C-alpha positions as CSV (number, residue, x, y, z in Angstrom):
1,X,81.4,117.2,97.8
2,X,81.2,119.9,95.1
3,X,81.6,123.5,96.2
4,X,79.5,126.2,94.6
5,X,81.5,129.5,94.9
6,X,79.8,132.8,95.5
7,X,80.0,134.8,92.2
8,X,78.3,138.2,91.6
9,X,78.1,139.3,88.0
10,X,77.7,142.9,86.8
11,X,76.0,142.7,83.4
12,X,76.3,146.4,83.0
13,X,80.1,146.3,83.2
14,X,82.2,146.3,80.0
15,X,84.3,143.5,81.5
16,X,83.3,140.3,79.8
17,X,81.2,137.9,81.9
18,X,83.7,135.0,81.5
19,X,86.4,137.2,82.8
20,X,84.4,138.4,85.8
21,X,83.8,134.7,86.7
22,X,87.5,133.9,86.3
23,X,88.6,136.8,88.4
24,X,86.3,135.9,91.3
25,X,87.2,132.3,91.2
26,X,90.9,133.3,91.2
27,X,90.3,135.6,94.2
28,X,88.5,132.8,96.1
29,X,91.5,130.5,95.5
30,X,94.0,133.1,96.6
31,X,92.0,134.1,99.6
32,X,91.5,130.6,100.7
33,X,87.8,130.4,100.2
34,X,88.5,127.6,97.8
35,X,91.2,125.2,99.0
36,X,93.5,122.8,97.1
37,X,91.5,119.6,96.4
38,X,88.1,121.4,96.5
39,X,85.8,120.2,93.6
40,X,83.8,123.0,91.9
41,X,80.2,122.4,90.9
42,X,79.9,121.0,87.4
43,X,79.7,123.4,84.6
44,X,76.0,122.8,83.8
45,X,74.9,123.5,87.4
46,X,77.2,126.5,87.8
47,X,76.3,128.1,84.5
48,X,72.6,127.6,85.3
49,X,72.9,129.2,88.7
50,X,74.7,132.3,87.2
51,X,72.4,132.6,84.2
52,X,75.3,132.0,81.8
53,X,75.8,129.8,78.8
54,X,77.9,126.7,79.2
55,X,80.6,127.9,76.6
56,X,80.9,131.2,78.6
57,X,81.5,129.3,81.9
58,X,83.9,126.9,80.2
59,X,85.9,129.8,78.9
60,X,86.2,131.2,82.5
61,X,87.4,127.8,83.8
62,X,89.9,127.6,81.0
63,X,91.5,130.9,82.1
64,X,92.3,129.3,85.5
65,X,93.3,125.9,84.0
66,X,95.8,127.7,81.9
67,X,97.2,129.5,84.9
68,X,97.6,126.2,86.8
69,X,95.0,127.0,89.5
70,X,92.3,124.6,88.3
71,X,92.6,121.2,86.8
72,X,90.0,119.1,85.0
73,X,89.9,115.4,85.8
74,X,87.9,112.8,84.0
75,X,85.3,111.3,86.3
76,X,86.0,113.9,89.0
77,X,85.3,117.3,87.5
78,X,87.1,120.6,88.1
79,X,89.4,120.8,91.1
80,X,91.5,123.5,92.8
81,X,95.2,122.6,92.7
82,X,97.8,123.5,95.2
83,X,100.5,126.1,94.7
84,X,102.9,125.0,92.0
85,X,106.3,123.9,93.2
86,X,109.0,126.0,91.5
87,X,112.4,124.2,91.5
88,X,115.6,125.9,90.5
89,X,118.1,123.9,88.6
90,X,120.7,123.2,91.3
91,X,122.3,120.0,92.6
92,X,119.6,119.5,95.3
93,X,117.0,116.9,96.1
94,X,113.3,117.4,95.6
95,X,112.8,116.5,99.3
96,X,115.2,119.2,100.5
97,X,113.6,121.8,98.1
98,X,110.1,121.0,99.4
99,X,111.2,121.4,102.9
100,X,112.9,124.8,102.2
101,X,109.5,126.0,100.7
102,X,107.7,125.1,103.9
103,X,106.0,122.0,102.4
104,X,105.6,118.7,104.2
105,X,106.5,116.0,101.7
106,X,105.5,112.4,102.2
107,X,107.0,109.5,100.4
108,X,105.6,106.1,99.4
109,X,108.5,103.6,98.8
110,X,107.3,101.2,96.1
111,X,110.6,99.4,95.3
112,X,113.9,99.2,97.2
113,X,115.9,96.2,96.1
114,X,119.2,95.1,94.6
115,X,118.9,94.1,90.9
116,X,121.2,93.4,88.0
117,X,121.9,96.6,86.1
118,X,120.3,96.9,82.7
119,X,122.6,97.9,79.8
120,X,121.4,101.5,79.9
121,X,121.7,101.9,83.6
122,X,125.1,100.2,83.7
123,X,126.4,102.5,80.9
124,X,125.3,105.7,82.8
125,X,126.9,104.5,86.1
126,X,130.1,103.3,84.4
127,X,129.5,99.7,85.4
128,X,129.5,96.4,83.6
129,X,126.0,95.2,82.5
130,X,124.5,92.9,85.1
131,X,126.4,94.5,88.0
132,X,124.4,94.6,91.1
133,X,122.8,98.0,91.8
134,X,120.2,99.5,94.0
135,X,116.8,100.0,92.3
136,X,114.6,102.6,94.1
137,X,111.1,103.7,93.1
138,X,109.1,106.2,95.1
139,X,106.0,108.4,94.8
140,X,106.6,111.9,96.4
141,X,103.4,113.5,97.8
142,X,102.7,117.1,98.9
143,X,99.4,117.9,100.7
144,X,98.2,114.4,100.0
145,X,98.6,114.9,96.2
146,X,101.1,112.8,94.2
147,X,103.7,115.2,92.8
148,X,106.4,113.0,91.3
149,X,107.3,109.4,90.5
150,X,111.0,108.9,91.2
151,X,113.3,106.1,89.9
152,X,116.9,105.9,91.1
153,X,119.7,103.5,90.6
154,X,122.9,103.5,92.7
155,X,126.0,101.2,93.0
156,X,125.4,98.8,95.8
157,X,128.5,99.8,97.7
158,X,127.5,103.5,98.0
159,X,125.2,102.9,101.0
160,X,122.7,100.3,102.4
161,X,119.4,101.8,101.3
162,X,117.4,99.1,103.3
163,X,118.8,100.6,106.5
164,X,117.5,104.1,105.6
165,X,114.1,105.5,106.3
166,X,113.2,106.7,102.8
167,X,109.6,107.5,103.8
168,X,110.7,110.4,106.0
169,X,114.2,111.3,104.5
170,X,115.3,112.3,101.1
171,X,117.8,110.2,99.2
172,X,120.4,113.0,99.1
173,X,120.2,113.3,102.9
174,X,120.8,109.6,103.2
175,X,123.8,109.9,100.9
176,X,125.2,112.8,103.0
177,X,124.9,110.7,106.1
178,X,126.8,107.9,104.5
179,X,129.6,110.3,103.7
180,X,128.9,110.8,100.0
181,X,129.7,114.3,98.8
182,X,127.8,115.1,95.7
183,X,129.5,117.7,93.5
184,X,128.2,117.8,90.0
185,X,125.4,116.3,87.9
186,X,124.3,116.1,84.2
187,X,120.6,116.8,83.9
188,X,118.1,116.6,81.0
189,X,114.6,117.9,81.1
190,X,111.8,116.9,78.8
191,X,108.1,115.9,78.5
192,X,106.1,113.0,77.4
193,X,102.7,111.4,77.8
194,X,101.9,109.3,80.9
195,X,101.9,105.5,80.5
196,X,99.1,103.5,82.3
197,X,101.0,102.7,85.5
198,X,102.4,106.2,85.8
199,X,99.0,107.7,85.3
200,X,97.6,105.5,88.1
201,X,100.4,106.3,90.6
202,X,100.2,110.0,89.8
203,X,96.4,110.3,89.8
204,X,96.4,111.4,86.2
205,X,94.7,110.1,83.1
206,X,96.6,107.8,80.7
207,X,98.3,110.0,78.0
208,X,98.3,113.1,80.2
209,X,101.5,115.3,79.7
210,X,104.2,114.8,82.3
211,X,107.5,116.7,82.9
212,X,110.5,114.4,82.9
213,X,114.0,114.8,84.4
214,X,117.0,112.5,84.0
215,X,120.0,113.1,86.2
216,X,123.4,111.5,86.6
217,X,125.1,112.7,89.8
218,X,128.9,112.4,90.6
219,X,130.6,112.6,94.0
220,X,133.8,114.6,94.7
221,X,136.0,111.8,93.4
222,X,134.3,111.9,90.0
223,X,132.5,108.6,90.5
224,X,128.8,108.3,89.2
225,X,126.8,107.5,92.3
226,X,123.2,108.1,91.3
227,X,121.2,107.8,88.1
228,X,117.6,109.0,88.2
229,X,114.6,109.1,85.9
230,X,111.8,111.2,87.3
231,X,108.3,112.3,86.1
232,X,106.3,115.2,87.5
233,X,102.8,116.5,87.2
234,X,103.1,119.8,85.3
235,X,100.2,121.5,87.0
236,X,102.0,121.2,90.3
237,X,105.6,121.5,89.4
238,X,107.9,123.5,87.2
239,X,111.7,124.1,86.7
240,X,113.3,127.6,86.9
241,X,116.5,128.6,85.1
242,X,118.5,131.7,85.3
243,X,120.0,132.7,81.8
244,X,122.9,135.0,81.5
245,X,124.2,136.7,78.4
246,X,127.9,135.9,78.2
247,X,128.7,138.2,75.2
């Protein structure tokens, strides 16, 4: 059900009307009057109730879309999004990071099986093509919203993933319990457009922008034990880096 927020405009103020609307919508989100997942009345109805033109209201909505506080979804309308997850670039798991931020992640395990390694996977893990590896695919959710689609490949002798409860535990916690000590990883961050299946699983439109992260993790013996290809919804997730001048 669409929510019509309470907005009071001061037409005698020098502050532009679109900015007054944006400020009051932002305050409603910060104060909790509008909650993550709430759908705002469509632009025509809201503009009419405020006596504004549709372009003026659209400009106000865009301010909050650009801030990552609202998102426009085809066939749904404009919705309030949850607080964006900020993840520092350390050798940690998404599940552990979410817990540290007080979130309550839920995981849908889509695939957990032993397959023959494709050439690219085998090359990353230092194996012969066709070697048996674990193939793991999961959707990570926060607050009911899909946040990330996670693909991981591991050598079969690292641990028995079928014996793990990957719906309530993170992969790195499972590896720690198996005695695997992760020490270093190579990581690459990028972006691309969502393919049809990704869009469906992440509740996005086909072609929507996604953040990508590829990681190859090594244990304390120098062995490659995990190769991951992950995609994230950018309105809910970002990476943080600390940059230091070494000169």
